[in-house]
DOVEXRO-958729 format. One record per residue: residue in one letter; x, y, z of N, C-alpha, C in turn. Coordinates in steps of 0.05 Angstrom, whole numbers. Atoms other than C-alpha are relative to their C-alpha. Layout:
BEGIN
REC  type    n.px    n.py    n.pz   ca.px   ca.py   ca.pz    c.px    c.py    c.pz
REC     A       X       Y       Z       X       Y       Z       X       Y       Z
...
This chain:
BEGIN
REC  type    n.px    n.py    n.pz   ca.px   ca.py   ca.pz    c.px    c.py    c.pz
REC     M      -4      15     -24    -348    -168    -598      13      19      21
REC     W     -11     -17     -21    -334    -132    -532      27     -10       8
REC     R     -25       8     -12    -264    -131    -504       3      17      26
REC     S      -4     -13     -26    -249    -115    -431      30      -2       7
REC     L     -29      -1      -6    -179     -93    -411       5      12      27
REC     P      -7     -11     -27    -148     -81    -342      19      23      -2
REC     G     -18     -23      -1    -115     -15    -326       5       8      29
REC     A      -7      -9     -27     -85      21    -266       9      29      -2
REC     G      -8     -27      -1     -72      92    -245       5       9      29
REC     V      -6     -11     -26     -53     137    -187     -12      27       5
REC     L       7     -27     -10     -75     196    -146      24       9      17
REC     V     -22     -12     -14     -14     237    -125      -7      28       7
REC     V       6     -27      -8     -26     299     -84      25      12      13
REC     R     -23     -14     -11      30     349     -70      -8      29       3
REC     D       7     -27      -6      18     416     -37     -28       7     -10
REC     R      29      -3       7     -58     408     -48      -5       0     -31
REC     Q       4       2      29     -47     398    -123       2     -30      -8
REC     V       2      27       9     -60     334    -162      16      -4     -25
REC     L     -16       6      24     -12     303    -212     -19     -10     -22
REC     M      17       8      23     -47     299    -280      15       3     -26
REC     V     -11      -2      27     -32     291    -354     -22      10     -19
REC     L      18     -10      21     -64     326    -413       1     -20     -23
REC     H       1      23      18     -85     268    -457     -19       5     -23
REC     E      18      -2      23    -114     268    -527     -13     -26      -5
REC     R      16      24       7    -170     219    -541     -21       9     -19
REC     G      21      -7      20    -212     224    -604       0      29      -7
REC     G      -1     -28       8    -187     293    -620      -5      20      22
REC     C       6     -17     -23    -203     321    -551      21      -3      21
REC     Y     -20       0     -21    -151     341    -500     -14       5      27
REC     R      11      -4     -27    -171     332    -427      20     -10      21
REC     W     -18       8     -22    -135     325    -360      -9     -26      12
REC     E       6      27     -11    -131     255    -331      21      -6      22
REC     L     -19      12     -18     -98     219    -274      19     -17     -16
REC     P     -18      18      14     -35     182    -297     -11     -29       2
REC     S      11      27       0     -59     113    -318       6     -14     -26
REC     G      -3      15      25     -54      58    -370      -6     -29       4
REC     L       7      29       0     -63     -15    -387      21     -16      15
REC     V     -18      19     -14     -33     -71    -346      12     -18     -21
REC     D     -14      18      18      20    -109    -384      -2     -29      10
REC     P       0      28      -8      21    -186    -384      21      -5      22
REC     G     -18       7     -22      52    -212    -319       5      22      20
REC     E      -3     -23     -18      47    -144    -285     -23       2      19
REC     T      22      -5     -19       7    -128    -223     -13      27      -6
REC     F      12     -27       3     -41     -69    -220      18      21      12
REC     E     -18     -19     -14       7     -35    -172      24       6     -17
REC     Q     -24      -5      17      67     -45    -218      -8      16     -25
REC     A       9     -15      24      27     -19    -278      -5      29       8
REC     A       5     -27      -8       6      43    -239      26      15       3
REC     E     -26     -13      -3      78      59    -220      14       4     -27
REC     R     -13      -2      26     104      45    -290     -13      21     -18
REC     E      15     -19      17      50      85    -326       5      29      10
REC     T      -5     -27     -11      61     145    -279      28      10      -8
REC     L     -28      -7       8     136     144    -293       1       6     -30
REC     E      -1      -5      29     125     138    -368     -14      25      -8
REC     E      16     -23       8      72     192    -372       9      27      12
REC     T      -6     -25     -14     100     243    -323      30       3       7
REC     G     -28      -1      -9     173     226    -309       3      -1      30
REC     I       0       0     -30     154     221    -235      -1     -29       9
REC     A       1      27     -13     172     157    -197     -17       2      25
REC     V      18       1     -23     119     138    -147       1     -27      14
REC     S       4      24     -15     106      87     -93     -29      -2       7
REC     V      28       4      -4      36      59     -92      -6      -6      29
REC     R       9       6     -28      -1      58     -25     -27     -15      -2
REC     A      27      13      -2     -74      40     -11     -16       4     -26
REC     L      19      -1      23    -127      27     -63     -18      24       5
REC     L      19     -23       0    -167      91     -79     -27     -10      -9
REC     C      26       9      11    -221      60    -122       4     -20     -23
REC     T       1      14      25    -239      13    -177     -21      14     -18
REC     A      18     -14      19    -272      42    -239      -4     -17     -24
REC     V       7      13      24    -308      10    -296     -10      20     -20
REC     M       8     -19      20    -315      50    -360      -9     -17     -24
REC     D      10      13      24    -360      23    -415      -2      20     -23
REC     V       2     -16      24    -355      51    -485     -14     -17     -21
REC     P      15      18      18    -411      15    -523       6       5     -30
REC     S      -6      -5      29    -395      50    -590      25     -14      -9
REC     A     -25      14       7    -326      17    -588       0     -29      10
REC     E       1      26     -13    -349     -46    -552      25      -5      17
REC     Y     -24       1     -18    -294     -31    -501      -8       5      28
REC     R       4      -3     -29    -293     -37    -426      27       1      14
REC     G     -24      -2     -16    -237     -12    -382      -7      -6      29
REC     I       4       7     -28    -232     -42    -313      25       8      14
REC     N     -24     -12     -11    -184       0    -273       1       1      30
REC     A      -5      -4     -28    -154       2    -204      17      25       3
REC     Y     -15     -24      -5    -131      70    -179       9      -1      29
REC     F     -13       2     -26     -84      77    -120       9      28       9
REC     H     -14     -23     -11     -61     132     -73      30      -6      -4
REC     A     -29       4       3      14     142     -86      15      24      10
REC     D     -19     -20      -8      73     181     -60      22       3     -20
REC     T     -23      -4      19     127     212    -103      26      -8      14
REC     L     -26       8     -10     198     187     -94      21      22      -4
REC     S     -18     -23       4     229     254    -113     -16      26      -2
REC     I      14     -26       3     214     328    -118       1      10     -28
REC     A      -2      -7      28     224     328    -193     -27      12     -10
REC     Q      24     -11      13     175     368    -236      -9     -19     -22
REC     P      10      18      21     130     329    -283       9       9     -28
REC     R      -7      -6      28     150     324    -356     -12     -22     -17
REC     T      11      20      18     122     289    -416      22     -15     -13
REC     S     -20      18      13     157     233    -453      -7      -2     -29
REC     A       5       2      29     165     228    -528     -14     -26      -7
REC     R      12      25       6     141     156    -523     -31       1       3
REC     K      29      -3      -4      72     180    -501     -10      24     -16
REC     E       5     -22      18      56     222    -561     -28      13       3
REC     R      27     -12      -4     -18     232    -543      -2      15      26
REC     I       0     -16     -25       2     266    -477      16      24      -6
REC     S     -14     -25       7      20     339    -488      10      15      24
REC     A     -10     -14     -24      31     361    -416      -4     -18      25
REC     A       2      13     -26      41     335    -345       5      21      21
REC     A      -3     -22     -20      32     379    -284     -15      -7      26
REC     Y      15       0     -25      10     386    -212     -20      23      -3
REC     L      21     -20       4     -57     422    -217     -18       4      24
REC     D      20      -6     -20    -104     457    -170     -27      -6     -12
REC     L      26       9      12    -171     422    -183     -20      23      -1
REC     D      19     -22       0    -209     486    -166       4      18     -24
REC     Q      -6     -17      23    -176     519    -226      -9     -13     -27
REC     L       8      14      25    -202     467    -276     -31      -1      -1
REC     S      29       3       4    -272     468    -305      -6     -30      -4
REC     P       6      29       4    -308     400    -307       5      -9     -28
REC     S      -3       8      28    -304     399    -383      30      -4      -7
REC     E     -29       3       6    -227     402    -379      10     -27      10
REC     M      -8      26     -11    -225     334    -344     -15     -23     -15
REC     H      13      24      11    -240     265    -373     -22      -8      19
REC     P      23       6     -18    -308     242    -346       6     -21      21
REC     V      -7      20     -20    -279     181    -310      16      13      22
REC     D     -17     -13     -20    -226     222    -275     -16      21      16
REC     R      17     -20     -14    -276     277    -259     -17     -13      21
REC     R      17      14     -19    -321     226    -225      17     -10      24
REC     I     -18      10     -21    -263     194    -186       8      23      19
REC     L      -9     -23     -16    -237     262    -163     -22      13      16
REC     T      23     -12     -15    -306     288    -144      -7     -17      24
REC     L       6      18     -23    -320     227    -100      22       1      21
REC     W     -22      -2     -19    -250     231     -69      -1      26      15
REC     R      -1     -26     -13    -255     305     -55     -23       3      21
REC     R      22      -2     -19    -323     297     -20       8     -13      27
REC     K      -8      13     -24    -290     250      30      27     -13      -4
REC     P     -27      10       7    -214     243      22       9     -24      16
REC     D      -9      22     -17    -207     193      79     -19     -25      -2
REC     R      19      22       3    -262     146      54      15     -26      -7
REC     P     -12      26       9    -247      72      44      -2      -2     -31
REC     A       0       3      29    -235      48     -27     -29      -3      -9
REC     F      27       0      10    -297      57     -70       0     -10     -29
REC     F       4      10      27    -325      34    -137     -16      21     -15
REC     T      16     -18      16    -351      77    -194      -3     -13     -28
REC     Y       6      10      27    -382      60    -262      -8      24     -17
REC     I       9     -21      19    -389     105    -322      -2     -11     -28
REC     K       5       8      28    -417      94    -391       4      24     -18
REC     L      -7     -22      18    -389     137    -446     -12      -4     -28
């Protein structure tokens, strides 16, 4: 039986670099935007801010909607329905990982030109590619089947 779960994440840009986390999924480490599932009673915006703080140690303030993304994983009968937001940092602190997020081995501001496509999760790669083509575009939608 399929299960669909809501999630939220952020796009934080500082000095032309993007805040990302190195996340392990299925034995593979790839860079992703900070994101996670929405807890009961929480808004998408609250989840995005909480997940970013948990995963990177960086407090953020969510701004406009960047995009909505649907990720289907038929082999697991899983569907992620995520809202990603532009966000500003509330401090100049450097990213750090948290012991509570054991599947995240690093958090950093990265120059996207220095990453190969295979180093990024396919969903995040698609979001970042669309955003980079037109950074001032209105909120968009993307779908990916894994």
